[in-house]
N, C-alpha and C positions, 0 to 999 in steps of 0.2 A: 528324543532330545533334539532341539533345533540345531541345524548345521552352524558351524562357526563361520564368522564373516571377518574379512579384513576391515579396517576402518573405512576404506574407500567403498567397499561393497556394502557395508552397513549404512553408510550415508546415502548411497544410491538407492538402496531398498527403502529407507525411510522416506526419501523423496518420492519414490514410486507409490508408496502407501498413502502419503499425504495428498498426492495428486488424485488418487482414486477416491478417497473419502471426502475430500473438500466439497464437491457438489452435493453429496448426500447430506452431510451435516448442514450445509447452507440451506438446502431445500426443506429438510425435516426438523432441523434444530437438534440440540443435544439430547433432550429427553426422549424424543420420538424416533431416534436412530438406535436400533438394536445391534448387539454384537453380531447377530445373524446377518443383518444388513451389511455390516462392515466386512464380514467374511465373503459375502457374495460380491461386493464391490471390488475387493482386493484379490479374490481368488485364493486367499490364505486361510488357514485355520485360526481359531482363537489363539492358540499358542504361538503361531507364526506372527500374528499381529502384535501381541503383547510381549514378544521377545524384543521388539524394537521400541515399544512404548510402554511405560509402566502402568498405564491405566487408560480407560476410555476417555476420561476427562483430559488427560495430557495429550491424547491423540486429537481431541476436539480443539484444544488451544493451539496445538501445533498446526492444524489445518488452517486456522485463522491466520496465524503468522505466515504460513506458506503462501496463502492467497495474497496477503498484503505485500509480501516481499517480491512477488512475481512482477509487480509494476516497476520496480526500481531500474532494471536494465533498460527498459523502454524509455523511461523518463530521462535517464542519463544520456542516452543517444540523442533524444530530442533536444536536450539542453546544449550539448556540444555542437549541434548543427546551427544554433542561433547566431545571428549576425550582430545583435546588440541586446541590451537588457530587455527591452520590450519584446523583441522577437524570441529570445530565449524563454521568457515567461509565457508567451502565447503558445509557443510550440510545446512546452512542457505541459501546460494546462490541457491543450487539445489532445496530447498523447494520453494524459491521465483519463480524460473522458472516453477516449477510444478503448483504453484498457478496461475500464469499469463496465463499458457496454459489452465488450468481448468476453468478460468474465462475470456473469450475473451473480455468482456466489459472493463476489466482493460486496456488492450492495446488500445482499441478504445477511451476510455476517455483520456488517455495520449496523443493520437494523436490530439484529439480535443483541449486539453489545449495548446499543442505546436503550433497549427495552429492559435488559436484565442486569446491567452492571450495578444498579442500585442495591440489588439483593445478592449479588455474586462477587465476593471480594477478588477472586482470581480474574474475573473479567475487568474489574477496576484496574488491577495491576497490569493486565495485558493492554488495556487502553492507554495507560500512562506510558508503557513501553513503546507502543506504536506511535504515540504522540511524540515522544523523544526522538524516535527514529526519523519521523517526518521532518522535524525541525533540523536535525543533524543533516539530513539529505539536502534540504533547501539551503542550509548554511554552506554545504559543500558546493552547491551550484554558485552561490555568491562568491566564494573563494575562487572558483574557476573563472568567474567573470572578472574578478580583480586581477588574476594572473594573466588574463588575456587583454588587460588594459581597457575593459569595457565598463568597469565599475570603479568609482573612486576608492583609493587605497585606505582612506581614513573612515570609510563606512564600516560599522561593526557588522560582520557577516551574520551573526546570530540575530541581531536586531532586525536586519533586513529580511532574514528568513522568517521571522515571526510575522512581520507585516505581510510578506508574500503568502505565507500559509493561511493567514486570516482571510485574505482576498480569495484564495483558492477555495477555502471552505465555504465562503458565502456564495461564490459562483457555482460551486457544486450543488448547493441547496437550490439555487435558481434553476439549475439544469433540469430539475424534475418537472418544471412547469413552463419555463420560457422557451419559445421557439429558437432553433439553432442560430438564426441570423441575429435575433435580439440578444441572445446570450453572448455571441461573438462580439457584438458592439459593447456590451457591458464590460467584457474582459479587456477589449482593446483600450477603452477609456481608463479603466482602473490601472492597467499595467503601464499605460502612458504616463499617468500621474506619478506612479512609483518610480518609473525610470528617470523622470525629470529630477527626482530628488537624489538619485544615487550615481547617475552616469557622469563621466568627466565632461567638463565644459568643452564645447566645440570651438 
């Protein structure tokens, strides 16, 4: 029988398991990752793994969420360091690119979702969940900017967040082919235009 865990210990063990299996699922995909692979990656038995997760599928979805959420603290720190709207957006975008480069499994998971969500309802739901989290996060950045006096108070944070997220998504697509200097120039121009529409008059 698996040992009993406190809530804190259980949460820490879940985090440890997700960290261990995320690169495996990202590299091999769900179908090609076996329970034996998961046992080897975690150092746990089948029972030890599934004591914390109800199924292999839930573990897979949890690994995607875990990888996605790892970027949040880094982006938050980048946003707080910005001096004005354009600077906040540039810093956040640059931090996002650095994080996705540092964690290749992020890109691999996104590819899996794009390819499979049409036939996998749980991936559709997960994508919607992540999309909502993304907009909520960007809206929080916009509220922070308003509280710091860097963005007009009458701007709808959610509307600004959606525009910002659309720009980031397009820039992220360009990052696959555009040289770094060219990408930085695209980002600078896009965020400059957005900043002009939302920042207080000088």
